[in-house]
N, C-alpha and C positions, 0 to 999 in steps of 0.2 A: 504494500500500500504506500508506504513512505517513499520507497525507491521510485515507484511510478509517479508520485506527486512531484518529487524533485526533478525527474526527467521532464515532466510536462512544464514546470515553471521555467526550467532552463530553455526548453524549446520555445516557450512564450517570449523569451527575451528579457526576463528579469535579471537585473544585475547580480553579480556575485554578492554584493553587500546585502541586497534584499533577500537573496536565498539564504545567506548566513543568518539573518534575523529570524527567518522561519526555523532554520536548523537549531538555533539557540533556544527557541521556545518549546521545541518538541519534548525534551526530557521532562519538563514540568507538566506539560499537558498530558503526557503519557502516565506520569505518576498520579495525577489527579483523576484521570479517566479510569485507571485501574483495569484497562482491557485494551485489546488491539483496536485501532481506529476503524478497521474494517468490520468490527463486530458490535458496533454501538447501536443503542436504541434511543428513542426520543427521551426516555427516562434518564438515560446516561447523560444526554446533553443537558437536561435540566439540572442534574446533579453537578455537572462540570461548570455550568453557568453560576450556580450558587458558590462553588468552591473558588472560582476566579474572583467573584465579588468579595469573598471573605479575606482574600489575600491583602497583606499590608503594602500594596503597591499604589502608586499614584493612579488617578483615574485614566490618564493617557495610556499607561502601561496596560491596565485592564482592558481598555477599548482595543488596544493593539492585539492583545491575546484573543479577544473575541473575533477580531478581523482575520487573524491567522486561522482560527478554526473554520470560519466561513470560507476562506480561500481554499483550505484543504478539501472540503467537500464539494465546492463549486468546481474545482479543477479535476478531481479524480472521477466525478460522475460523467465526465466526457467519455471515459473508457467504458466499453460494453460490459466488461467484467465487474464493474462497480455500479451498474445501473440499479441494483437492488438497494443502494444507498440514496436513491432519489428522494425518498420520504424524509431523510435527515436533511438533505440539501434544501428541500422546500420548506421544511419546518424552520431551519435557520434563517431563511429569508422572508418568512411570513410576518407581516407587520402586526399581526394580532398578538404575537408573543413578545416577551420582553428580553429575549436572549441577547439581542444585539443593541438594545436601546441603552444608551449610557449618556448621562448628562455631564458634559464637561463645562466647567465654569469658564466664562470668558471675562472674568473680572479684570479690571484694569489696575491691578495692584502695582505699586511702585516696584520696579525691577531694579536690582543692583547690577549694573553693568561693569565690566572690567575697565579700569582706566588704562591709558596708554602705558603707564609705568607697570601695571599688573601684567599686561601682555608682554612687555619686554622682559620682565622677570621670568614669566612662564617659559618663554622661548629660550632664555639663557639657561634654564634648568634642563633643557633637552640634552641628551647625551651624545647624539649623533648629528651630523650635518643634515642628513635626510630628514630627521625629526624636526630640526630647527626650521628647515625649509617648509615642510608640511604645515607646521604650526603657524608660520608666517603667512602662508597662502590662506590657510583656514581663517585666520584673524582678519587679514586685510580684505578678503573678498566675501566674507560672510557665508562661507560654504557650509552646507550641512555635513555632519560627520560622515555619512555614507558617501557623499560626493568627494570629500577629501581622501577617504580611504580607497577609492577606486582609481585614483590618478596613477597612471603608469608612465614610464619614460617616453613611450611613443605618443602620448597625449600632449606632450610639451613641444611647441614649435617656436623657433626664434622668428620674430617679425622685425620690421624696420625700427620701431620705437620701443622695443622690449620683448616680451614673450607672450604667447597665447597658449592657454591651457584648456583642453577639452575636458569638461567634467560631466559625469553621468549621474543622473538621479535614480529614481526608483526603477525606471526601465531605460533601455537604450534610446527610446524615443524622447526621453527627457534630457538628452545631451545638450549642453550649451557651452559656449566658449567664454572664458574670462581672460581679460587682458591685464598684464602686469607691466606698467611702464618702467622705463629705466630709471 
């Protein structure tokens, strides 16, 4: 089941960073589900939903876990051998249940941002030149963590007034270029 899922999301074009996020969530989901993903019932999904909600995670993390479960079943039910899980897939997406409904507060609380001195100190603490470079790009361009972590040597091109870096978001289609002036 999981091997099929990861092959399908790879074929779908999801980035390595996005696939890694799924992979990192699987051990906890498996522990909480207490059975193979291919043998679940709607009652198991209700129990999993309650377990996720009880975790001492931030609301965004809980919502992310719910979305990973939804993506799992949405993806594998494409394959004929998992068509028997269609009822789980439809239940997960049924607006009448509260499995995926999660209120995330959009409050405008005052956020503490790093000062320029903080950023310089953080960069100076990096042990390697590569890490210093990544942190500098991350801070100066406002990259998301998954975008910064997917940068490869072939994504960096020298241009007339500096360099241009191709960064990739959740999918390859989300690729964009950032310019670093000299």
